[in-house]
C-alpha positions in Angstrom: 98.1 88.6 119.2 96.7 86.7 122.2 93.7 88.7 123.5 94.4 87.6 127.1 98.0 88.9 126.9 96.9 92.2 125.4 94.3 92.7 128.2 97.0 91.8 130.8 99.4 94.3 129.4 96.7 97.0 129.2 95.8 96.4 132.8 99.4 96.4 133.9 99.8 99.7 132.0 96.9 101.2 133.9 98.0 100.0 137.3 101.8 99.9 137.1 102.9 102.6 134.6 103.6 105.3 137.2 105.5 102.9 139.5 107.7 101.7 136.7 108.6 105.1 135.3 109.2 106.5 138.8 111.4 103.6 140.0 113.4 103.7 136.7 113.8 107.4 136.9 115.4 107.1 140.3 118.0 104.8 138.8 118.6 106.8 135.6 118.1 110.3 137.0 116.7 111.0 133.5 112.9 111.2 132.9 113.2 110.7 129.1 115.3 107.6 129.5 113.0 106.2 132.3 110.0 106.7 130.1 111.7 105.1 127.1 112.7 102.1 129.1 109.2 101.7 130.5 107.8 101.7 127.0 110.3 99.1 125.9 109.3 96.9 128.9 105.7 96.9 127.8 106.6 96.2 124.2 108.7 93.3 125.4 105.8 92.0 127.6 103.6 91.7 124.5 106.1 89.4 122.9 107.4 87.4 125.9 104.0 86.9 127.7 102.5 85.5 124.5 105.0 82.7 124.6 105.6 82.1 128.3 102.3 83.4 129.8 101.5 86.3 132.0 103.8 86.3 135.1 102.4 86.1 138.6 103.6 89.7 139.4 103.3 91.6 136.1 104.4 94.9 137.7 107.5 93.4 139.2 108.4 91.8 135.9 107.9 95.0 134.0 109.9 97.0 136.5 112.9 94.6 136.4 112.9 94.7 132.5 112.7 98.5 132.5 115.6 98.8 135.0 117.7 96.2 133.1 117.1 98.1 129.9 118.1 101.4 131.6 121.3 99.8 133.0 122.3 98.6 129.5 121.7 102.1 128.0 123.6 103.8 130.8 126.6 101.5 130.4 126.6 101.9 126.6 126.2 105.7 126.7 128.1 106.4 129.9 130.5 109.0 128.5 127.8 110.8 126.5 125.4 110.9 129.5 128.0 112.5 131.8 127.5 115.7 129.8 123.7 115.7 130.3 121.9 117.5 133.2 120.5 114.8 135.5 117.7 114.8 138.1 118.7 115.8 141.6 118.1 112.7 143.8 119.9 113.6 147.0 118.8 111.0 149.4 120.3 112.9 152.4 117.5 115.4 152.3 115.1 114.6 155.2 111.7 113.3 154.0 108.4 113.2 155.7 108.4 111.5 159.1 105.9 108.9 158.0 108.3 107.6 155.3 106.3 108.7 152.2 109.6 109.6 150.5 110.3 105.9 150.0 107.6 105.6 147.3 108.9 106.5 143.9 105.5 107.2 142.5 105.0 110.0 145.0 108.4 111.4 144.0 107.2 111.5 140.4 103.9 113.2 141.1 105.4 115.9 143.2 108.2 116.5 140.6 105.6 116.8 137.8 103.6 119.3 140.0 106.6 121.3 141.2 105.8 125.1 141.7 108.6 126.0 139.3 106.5 124.7 136.5 103.4 126.5 135.3 100.0 124.8 135.8 99.5 123.8 132.2 102.9 122.1 132.2 102.2 120.4 135.5 99.0 118.9 134.1 100.7 117.8 130.8 103.6 116.1 132.6 101.3 114.4 135.1 99.1 113.0 132.3 102.2 111.9 130.3 104.5 110.5 133.0 102.1 109.5 135.9 98.9 108.5 134.0 100.8 107.1 131.0 98.6 108.9 128.3 100.4 109.2 125.0 101.6 112.6 123.8 98.8 112.6 121.2 96.2 112.0 123.9 97.7 114.8 126.1 97.7 117.1 123.1 94.0 116.4 122.5 93.2 117.2 126.1 94.9 120.6 125.6 93.5 121.1 122.0 96.9 121.5 120.5 98.9 119.7 117.8 100.9 116.6 118.9 104.2 118.2 117.9 103.4 121.3 120.0 102.7 119.1 123.1 105.8 117.0 122.5 107.9 120.1 122.4 106.2 121.4 125.6 106.8 118.1 127.5 110.4 118.0 126.3 111.1 121.5 127.5 109.5 120.7 130.9 111.7 117.6 131.4 114.7 119.6 130.5 113.8 122.4 132.9 113.4 119.8 135.7 117.0 118.7 135.2 118.7 122.0 134.4 116.9 123.9 137.1 117.9 121.2 139.6 114.3 120.5 140.6 114.7 117.7 143.1 113.2 114.3 142.4 111.8 113.7 145.8 108.8 114.2 148.0 108.8 117.5 149.8 110.1 117.5 153.4 107.5 117.4 156.2 107.4 121.2 156.7 106.6 121.6 152.9 104.3 118.7 152.3 101.1 120.4 153.4 101.6 123.3 151.1 102.9 121.3 148.1 100.2 118.7 148.1 97.6 121.4 147.3 99.1 121.9 143.9 99.0 118.2 143.2 95.3 118.0 144.2 94.5 121.0 142.0 96.1 119.2 139.0 94.2 116.0 139.6 91.0 117.9 140.1 91.6 119.9 136.9 92.3 116.7 134.9 88.9 115.3 136.1 87.1 118.5 135.4 88.4 118.6 131.8 87.4 115.0 131.3 84.0 115.2 133.0 82.7 117.8 130.5 85.1 118.2 127.6 85.4 121.9 126.7 85.4 121.0 123.0 84.7 118.2 120.6 82.1 115.6 119.8 82.1 113.8 123.2 80.6 115.1 126.4 83.0 113.1 128.5 86.7 112.2 128.0 86.8 108.9 129.7 90.6 108.6 129.6 91.0 111.8 131.6 88.3 110.9 134.2 89.9 107.5 134.6 93.4 109.0 134.9 92.3 111.5 137.5 90.5 108.9 139.6 93.5 106.6 139.4 95.8 109.4 140.5 93.5 110.3 143.4 93.4 106.6 144.5 97.1 106.4 144.3 97.5 109.5 146.4 95.1 108.1 148.9 97.0 104.9 149.0 100.2 106.7 149.6 98.8 109.4 152.0 95.9 107.7 153.7 95.8 110.1 156.6 95.6 113.3 154.5 92.0 114.4 154.7 92.3 116.7 151.7 93.3 113.7 149.6 90.4 111.7 151.0 88.0 114.5 150.3 89.1 114.9 146.7 88.8 111.2 146.0 85.3 111.3 147.5 84.4 114.2 145.2 85.6 112.5 142.1 83.8 109.2 143.0 80.5 110.9 143.8 80.6 112.7 140.4 81.7 109.6 138.5 78.9 107.6 140.1 76.4 109.5 137.8 78.4 109.0 134.6 76.2 106.4 133.1 73.1 108.5 133.2 74.4 111.8 131.8 73.5 110.8 128.2 70.3 109.4 126.8 70.0 106.4 124.5 70.2 108.8 121.5 73.4 110.5 122.9 71.5 113.6 124.1 72.5 115.4 127.2 70.5 114.7 130.4 70.6 117.2 133.2 70.5 116.0 136.8 66.7 116.4 137.0 66.2 114.1 134.1 68.7 111.4 134.9 67.8 107.7 135.7 69.0 107.4 139.2 68.7 103.6 139.1 71.7 103.7 136.8 73.9 105.5 139.3 76.8 103.5 140.7 75.8 102.6 144.2 79.2 101.2 145.0 81.0 104.5 144.1 78.4 106.5 146.1 78.9 104.3 149.2 82.7 104.6 148.9 82.6 108.3 148.3 80.3 109.0 151.2 82.5 106.8 153.5 85.7 108.7 152.5 83.9 112.1 153.0 82.5 111.1 156.4 86.0 110.0 157.6 87.6 113.2 156.3 85.0 115.4 158.0 85.4 113.5 161.2 89.1 113.9 161.4 89.7 117.5 160.3 88.3 120.9 159.4 86.6 120.7 156.0 88.6 121.6 153.0 87.2 123.0 149.8 87.1 119.5 148.3 85.2 118.2 151.3 82.5 120.8 150.9 82.2 120.2 147.2 82.0 116.4 147.9 79.3 117.1 150.5 77.2 118.9 147.9 77.7 116.0 145.5 76.7 113.6 148.3 73.4 115.4 148.9 72.6 115.0 145.2 73.8 111.4 145.2 71.7 110.3 148.2 68.5 112.0 147.2 66.2 109.2 145.9 64.5 111.6 143.4 65.0 115.1 142.1 62.1 116.3 144.1 63.7 114.9 147.3 66.8 117.0 146.8 67.6 119.0 150.0 68.1 122.4 148.5 68.4 124.0 151.9 71.5 121.9 152.6 73.0 122.6 149.2 72.5 126.3 149.5 74.1 126.3 153.0 77.0 124.3 151.7 77.6 126.7 148.8 77.6 129.5 151.5 80.4 127.7 153.3 82.2 127.2 150.0 82.0 130.9 149.2 83.7 131.8 152.5 86.5 129.4 151.7 86.7 130.4 148.0 85.5 134.0 147.9 87.2 134.8 144.6 85.2 132.2 142.6 82.1 133.7 140.9 81.3 130.2 139.7 80.5 129.2 143.3 78.1 132.1 143.6 76.5 131.1 140.3 76.0 127.5 141.5 74.4 128.8 144.7 72.1 131.1 142.7 71.0 128.2 140.6 70.3 126.2 143.8 68.2 129.2 145.2 66.2 129.1 142.0 65.5 125.4 142.4 64.3 125.9 145.9 62.5 129.3 145.7 61.5 129.4 142.1 62.8 130.9 138.8 62.3 134.5 139.7 64.4 134.1 142.9 67.0 132.4 140.7 67.1 135.3 138.3 67.4 137.7 141.2 70.3 135.8 142.6 72.1 135.7 139.2 71.6 139.5 138.7 74.8 140.5 140.6 76.9 138.2 138.4 75.9 139.6 135.0 78.6 142.3 135.0 81.4 140.0 136.4 84.1 140.0 133.7 85.2 136.5 134.9 81.9 135.1 133.7 81.6 137.2 130.5 82.3 134.1 128.3 81.0 131.5 130.8 78.2 129.7 129.0 76.6 128.2 132.1 75.6 131.7 133.3 73.7 132.4 130.1 72.2 128.8 130.2 71.0 129.2 133.8 69.4 132.6 133.0 67.8 131.0 129.9 66.3 128.2 131.9 64.8 130.5 134.5 63.4 132.8 131.9 61.8 129.9 130.0 60.2 128.6 133.2 58.7 132.1 133.8 57.3 132.1 130.3 59.5 135.0 129.1 60.3 133.2 125.9 61.8 136.0 123.8 64.3 136.8 126.6 64.9 133.0 127.1 65.7 132.7 123.3 68.3 135.5 123.5 69.9 133.8 126.5 70.0 130.4 124.9 71.4 131.9 121.7 74.1 133.5 123.8 75.0 130.3 125.6 75.1 128.5 122.3 77.6 131.0 120.9 79.8 130.4 124.0 79.7 126.6 123.9 82.1 124.4 122.0 81.1 120.9 123.1 78.9 119.3 120.5 76.6 117.5 123.0 75.9 120.6 125.0 75.4 122.6 121.8 72.7 120.1 120.6 71.0 120.4 124.0 71.0 124.2 123.9 69.9 124.3 120.2 66.9 122.1 121.1 65.9 124.4 124.0 66.3 127.4 121.7 64.0 125.8 119.1 61.5 125.0 121.9 61.2 128.6 123.1 61.1 130.0 119.6 58.7 127.6 118.0 56.9 126.2 121.0 
């Protein structure tokens, strides 16, 4: 197989998969058939492009092949398909005034994230249909068997059709409330990928890439939505530090120990510009405040230059916007410890120790362990590190905690 063709097909899959599935789904009114035809188009591209060369517009070529394949199947199975539930694609329903309803990719994203579906299903469908991850890859993200995930995705597609969930962008009066669910799904995908909850890898690059691609797509389609801009800024500012999170030996490097020269200056510049524009045009959203915190870290030339006053103040703003999140209070407590010393950090963590929502949250135990270690309270630090180790399933984080535990036990 020609390497150039394989690379071209892979790039077209990353860039065009969502558009091809979405456009074909509007024709077929059947998500399964649309997905099958898109897969057939990519398989045909591998054969045809090897002989005739990569077309000038790969996305257009793939879309046309997928739609032709769909028409053939629909003609052949017309009688059978009349008995199947189909997507609701009533074009008479008013769309947003700015014409967003015309983009099929946006239809697909909002359909996958419809409030009639539970959050886990929204994430799974978005990864499968919009990001183009295989069912096996989606199953790994959820830590379930492939057959289990395949059944879950099939049930979700069936529910979209049988429950008459409309395949369209919400109307203007609903768009503001519905886009929030979409942003939460994209953010969750990135979060799972940024630090994998389980397994041998610290980062799931496929999930991080999918989330950033989705955020870029949303920003392309909704450029005036400041919440979308802020979320994209947040993801880019966190992604900018990706190369420095592991040492040469694969060990975890916390922010204080990272080589800042390896941070991606282009992503930082882009993220800060998006954030600045979002803050200029509207009241800050939760994502804007989180992005602002990430920007303070990203723009500090060294760890010692970090503006902890600003970070603590931003976490204070975030707590007013997101009062039910003890994780925000935890992060603020850690920042207080960085500014005012480990005892102040311990004092700030104290109110959280009895919070049931953090009972199995390893980062609370790890933060306490670090403050106790810095105070020279080694036996207590060992207990806290051991507790964090028990609660941690990611192998890279486990090795880091085990090394710290050994350090405070044996010196």
